[in-house]
Structure formats: structure tokens, C-alpha cells
C-alpha positions as CSV (number, residue, x, y, z in Angstrom):
1,M,116.3,95.3,92.5
2,E,113.7,93.8,90.0
3,S,111.2,92.1,92.5
4,K,108.0,89.6,92.0
5,K,104.9,90.2,93.4
6,F,102.4,87.5,94.0
7,I,98.8,86.8,95.6
8,I,97.3,83.6,97.4
9,S,94.0,82.9,98.8
10,L,92.9,79.9,99.8
11,Y,90.1,78.6,101.4
12,S,90.7,77.6,104.4
13,S,94.0,77.7,106.8
14,D,94.6,78.2,110.4
15,K,97.6,80.0,112.7
16,K,100.1,77.4,112.9
17,S,100.3,75.9,109.5
18,S,100.0,79.4,108.4
19,K,102.8,80.7,110.8
20,D,104.9,77.5,109.6
21,F,104.1,78.7,105.9
22,L,105.5,82.4,106.7
23,N,109.0,80.8,108.4
24,K,109.1,79.5,105.1
25,L,109.1,82.0,102.7
26,M,111.4,83.5,105.3
27,N,114.1,81.7,103.4
28,Y,113.1,83.8,100.3
29,H,114.5,87.7,100.2
30,M,110.7,88.3,101.0
31,S,108.5,91.0,102.3
32,W,104.8,90.3,102.8
33,W,100.7,91.7,103.3
34,H,98.9,89.5,105.7
35,W,95.2,91.0,107.4
36,L,93.2,89.4,105.1
37,P,92.2,86.0,106.5
38,N,93.5,83.0,104.0
39,T,95.4,85.8,101.3
40,W,98.7,87.0,101.3
41,L,100.6,89.8,99.3
42,L,104.1,88.2,98.6
43,K,106.7,90.4,97.2
44,F,110.0,88.7,97.2
45,Q,113.8,90.1,95.3
46,I,115.4,88.7,92.5
47,N,119.0,88.8,92.7
48,D,120.4,87.5,89.9
49,N,118.4,83.9,89.7
50,E,119.3,84.2,93.2
51,N,115.7,83.4,94.2
52,N,113.8,81.5,91.6
53,I,110.8,81.8,92.4
54,N,107.6,81.2,90.5
55,I,104.3,80.2,90.9
56,D,105.8,75.9,91.0
57,V,107.5,76.4,94.0
58,L,105.0,78.6,96.2
59,S,101.7,76.2,95.2
60,E,104.5,73.1,95.9
61,L,104.5,75.3,99.2
62,V,100.9,75.6,100.1
63,K,100.1,72.3,99.1
64,E,102.9,71.6,102.1
65,H,101.4,73.8,104.8
66,F,98.2,73.3,104.1
67,P,97.4,70.1,103.0
68,N,94.1,69.2,100.9
69,T,93.0,72.7,101.2
70,I,91.4,74.8,97.5
71,F,93.9,78.0,96.2
72,I,94.8,79.8,93.9
73,I,98.0,82.0,93.0
74,N,98.4,85.3,91.1
75,E,101.4,86.6,89.6
76,V,101.6,90.8,89.7
77,D,102.3,92.5,87.1
78,I,100.8,95.5,87.9
79,N,100.8,98.4,90.9
80,A,97.9,99.7,91.1
81,W,95.6,98.5,94.0
82,L,92.6,100.2,96.0
83,G,91.8,98.9,99.6
84,Y,89.3,100.2,102.7
85,G,90.3,99.2,106.2
86,P,91.9,101.0,109.0
87,N,94.4,103.5,108.0
88,L,96.6,106.3,109.0
89,N,94.5,108.7,108.0
90,A,91.0,107.3,109.7
91,A,90.5,111.0,111.7
92,S,88.9,107.6,114.2
93,L,92.2,105.4,114.8
94,G,94.1,108.9,117.2
95,D,97.0,107.3,117.1
96,E,100.7,106.7,114.4
97,D,100.4,103.3,115.2
98,T,100.9,101.3,112.0
99,T,100.3,97.5,113.2
100,K,96.6,99.4,112.7
101,D,97.4,100.7,109.6
102,M,96.6,97.9,106.5
103,F,98.0,100.0,104.2
104,S,101.1,101.7,104.4
105,W,103.3,98.5,103.6
106,L,100.9,98.0,100.4
107,H,102.3,101.8,100.2
108,K,106.2,100.8,100.7
109,N,105.9,97.6,98.9
110,W,103.3,96.6,96.4
111,S,102.5,100.7,94.2
112,D,106.3,100.8,94.3
113,N,107.1,103.9,94.8
114,L,103.7,104.9,94.3
115,D,101.0,107.0,95.8
116,I,98.1,105.7,95.1
117,S,96.0,106.9,97.6
């Protein structure tokens, strides 16, 4: 199944606007990652042109939910990424709670099943 990936970074946001933004995005076949403040990684499943998501559509949604904020949207077509933060391999974590693993979503969704540890 084809997919499109985007990174959205905002200068500022608030909890209510972020929640409303996410609820609007849920109208599309998508998954998301939002561990860093004001940054969203979005992956949309594309099914026979049902999901016509693109930078212009996302830009309008950002402007609707975060008026007057500075932002950047980037469509991503590579699978490589690197990050530092809480993960299940950290010895100090001590449990299998994936809500404390900032990379589980990335490994599952962003890497297209590549093992980039």
C-alpha cells in the first residue's frame, strides 16, 4: 500500500488546537507521532486516490487550527532517521511500556519495516 509522509513543525501551539488538529487529521487514513513539542510526523495511507493529502491540504489545516503561527511542512520520501530519547532498550526504563518508547512508532511506521537501530 502506498503512503505519504510529512513533517510539520510549528513555532507555537496549544493543547486544544493540537487536539482539534489531530481530530481533523483522523478523517484521513493516517498515523502520527508527536513526541516533540510543536512537531508532527504524519504518515498517510493512499488508497486509489481516496486520500488526496498533500502539502497544500496540510497547510490549510495548519492555518485553520494554528492561525498566525509560523510553520514548515516537508514531504519526506526517505526512510533514514536517527534520534535520541527514551526507548525500550534503555537500561533505566525497566519495563515494556511502549508509551515510554519514543521510537516504537518510528520503527513501525516511518522506517517501512527497516531495522534502523
